[in-house]
C-alpha positions in Angstrom: 100.8 56.3 96.4 101.7 59.9 96.7 99.1 61.0 94.2 96.5 59.0 96.1 97.3 60.8 99.4 97.2 64.2 97.6 93.8 63.3 96.2 92.4 62.6 99.7 94.2 65.5 101.4 91.9 67.9 103.2 91.2 71.1 101.2 93.6 74.0 101.9 92.3 77.1 103.7 91.3 79.9 101.3 93.9 82.3 100.4 91.6 85.3 100.2 91.7 88.4 102.5 92.3 87.7 106.2 89.0 87.9 108.2 90.5 90.6 110.4 91.3 92.8 107.4 87.6 93.5 106.8 87.1 94.5 110.4 90.1 96.9 110.2 88.7 98.4 107.0 85.6 99.4 108.9 87.8 102.1 110.4 87.7 103.9 107.1 84.0 104.2 107.5 83.7 104.7 111.3 86.4 107.4 111.5 84.8 109.9 109.2 81.3 109.2 110.7 82.6 109.9 114.2 84.3 113.1 113.1 81.3 114.4 111.2 79.0 113.7 114.1 81.5 115.6 116.4 81.7 118.8 114.5 78.0 118.8 113.7 76.9 118.5 117.3 79.6 120.7 118.8 79.0 123.3 116.2 75.5 123.8 117.6 76.5 123.9 121.3 79.7 126.0 121.1 79.4 129.4 122.7 82.7 130.7 121.3 86.3 130.8 122.4 89.1 133.2 123.5 91.9 133.7 121.0 95.6 133.8 121.9 95.3 137.7 122.1 92.6 137.2 124.7 89.9 138.3 122.3 86.6 136.5 122.6 84.9 135.5 119.4 81.5 133.8 119.0 81.6 130.6 117.0 79.9 130.4 113.6 79.9 127.1 111.6 79.4 129.3 108.5 82.5 131.5 108.8 84.8 129.6 111.1 86.8 126.4 110.6 86.2 123.2 112.4 89.4 123.7 114.4 87.7 126.6 116.2 85.8 123.9 118.1 89.1 122.7 119.4 89.2 125.8 121.7 86.9 127.0 124.4 84.3 124.9 126.2 84.2 122.3 123.4 88.0 121.9 123.2 88.4 118.6 125.0 85.6 116.9 122.9 86.7 118.2 119.5 90.4 117.6 120.0 89.7 114.1 121.2 87.6 113.5 118.1 90.5 114.8 116.0 92.9 112.3 117.5 90.6 109.3 117.8 89.4 109.8 114.2 92.9 110.0 112.9 93.9 106.8 114.6 90.8 104.9 113.4 91.3 106.2 109.9 94.9 105.0 109.7 93.9 101.6 110.9 91.1 101.6 108.3 93.4 102.5 105.5 95.7 99.6 106.5 92.6 97.3 106.5 91.5 98.4 103.1 94.9 97.6 101.6 95.0 94.2 103.3 91.5 93.5 102.0 92.1 94.7 98.5 95.2 92.5 97.9 96.3 93.4 94.4 99.2 92.8 92.1 102.8 92.8 93.3 103.6 96.5 93.0 105.2 97.1 96.4 106.5 100.6 95.7 103.2 101.9 94.4 101.3 100.0 97.2 103.4 101.5 100.0 103.3 104.9 98.5 99.5 104.9 98.2 99.1 103.5 101.7 101.4 106.1 103.3 99.8 109.0 101.4 96.3 108.0 102.3 97.3 107.5 106.0 98.6 111.1 106.0 95.0 112.4 106.4 94.7 110.5 109.6 98.1 111.6 110.8 97.1 115.2 110.0 94.0 115.0 112.1 96.0 113.7 115.0 98.3 116.6 114.7 95.4 119.0 114.6 94.0 117.5 117.8 97.3 117.7 119.7 98.0 121.3 118.6 95.1 123.7 118.6 94.8 127.0 116.8 97.1 128.7 119.3 100.0 126.5 118.1 99.7 128.0 114.6 102.6 126.3 112.8 102.1 122.6 113.9 98.3 123.0 113.5 98.8 124.3 109.9 101.1 121.3 109.3 98.3 119.0 110.4 95.8 120.8 108.2 98.0 120.4 105.1 98.5 116.7 105.9 94.8 116.1 106.4 93.4 118.1 103.5 96.4 118.8 101.3 97.9 115.4 100.9 94.8 113.8 99.3 95.4 116.0 96.2 98.3 113.6 95.5 97.1 110.5 97.5 93.9 110.0 95.7 95.3 109.9 92.1 98.2 107.6 93.3 95.8 105.3 95.2 93.4 105.3 92.2 96.2 104.2 89.9 97.0 101.3 92.3 93.4 100.2 92.7 92.8 100.2 89.0 95.0 97.2 88.8 92.9 95.1 91.2 89.9 93.1 90.0 86.7 94.5 91.5 88.4 97.8 92.3 89.0 99.2 88.8 85.9 101.4 88.6 86.5 102.8 92.1 90.2 103.5 91.2 89.1 105.4 88.0 86.7 107.6 90.0 89.4 108.1 92.7 91.6 109.7 90.1 89.2 112.6 90.1 89.5 113.0 93.8 92.8 114.9 93.6 91.6 117.8 91.3 88.3 118.0 93.3 90.1 118.3 96.6 92.5 120.9 95.1 89.5 123.0 93.9 87.8 122.9 97.3 91.1 123.8 99.1 91.6 126.8 96.8 87.9 127.8 97.4 88.6 127.6 101.2 91.6 129.9 101.1 89.8 132.2 98.7 86.8 132.6 101.1 88.9 132.7 104.3 88.6 136.3 105.5 90.2 136.8 109.0 90.0 140.3 110.5 92.5 142.1 112.7 90.8 140.8 115.9 91.2 137.2 114.7 87.6 136.6 113.9 86.5 135.2 110.5 83.8 136.4 108.1 82.3 135.0 105.0 81.6 131.3 104.2 85.0 129.8 104.8 83.6 127.5 107.4 81.0 126.0 105.1 83.6 125.6 102.3 86.0 123.8 104.6 83.3 121.5 105.8 82.5 120.7 102.2 86.2 119.8 101.7 86.3 117.6 104.8 83.2 115.8 103.7 84.6 115.3 100.2 87.9 113.9 101.5 86.2 111.6 104.1 83.6 110.4 101.5 86.4 108.8 99.5 87.6 106.9 102.6 84.1 105.8 103.4 83.7 104.5 99.9 86.9 102.5 99.9 86.1 101.1 103.3 82.6 100.0 102.2 84.0 98.5 99.0 86.6 96.6 101.0 83.9 95.2 103.3 81.8 94.2 100.3 84.7 92.5 98.5 85.6 90.7 101.7 82.1 89.3 102.0 82.2 88.2 98.4 85.6 86.6 98.9 84.5 84.7 102.0 81.3 83.5 100.3 83.3 82.4 97.3 86.0 80.6 99.3 83.4 79.0 101.5 81.7 77.2 98.7 
C-alpha cells in the first residue's frame, strides 16, 4: 500500500538553484557596467577639482585615477556610483555562489565568497571617503583592487570542483597574477608632483586594472545566469 502511494505521489520540486539566486547573480554584471558607465561619462564632463591644499587641478582620464572624479563638481555622482556599485556587486557575488551550488567545502566556499565580496566593500569605502581622507580611501583601494590577487585564485580553485564551472575556474586562477601585474604597473606609472597633480599614464593603467577585475565578475555573473537557465530547463522537463 505504501509503495502504491509513493508511486502516485506528485513529483517533488526540483532541487536546483533557487530562482532568486539567478536574479541576484545579475548584480555581478550590472554593478561593473554601472561603474564603467559612470567613470566614462564623468571623465568627459569633469572640469577638475581642488585638492586638500586648495590647489586646483584639471582632470585628465589619462593621468589621474578614477577617484579624482569623486571630488569637485562630479563628486556626488561618482561617489554614489562607488557605493551603489559596491552594494550591487556584493549582492551579485552572493547570487553567484547560490547559483553555482557546488560540493560541500564550506571553509573554501566562505573564504572565496568573502574575498570576492571585498572588491565591492572596497568600492563602498572609496565612495564614502574621497581622496582628502587619504588613509581610509587607500584602504578601500587595496580592498577593491588588491584583494582580487588572492580572491581570484581561491575562487578559481573552488569553482573547479563544480560541474559546468571547471573551465571558468581554471581561467580564474590566472586572474590573480594578471591583477598583480596591472597593480604593479599602476604604481610604477603613478607620478604625482609637489602640487598634487599627476602626470604620465597612471589613469589609463588604473582603468585597465579596474576593467580587468570587473570583467571576471561579469563573466561569473553571466555564467551563473546561463547555468541557472540550463538548470531550470532541465528540472522543468
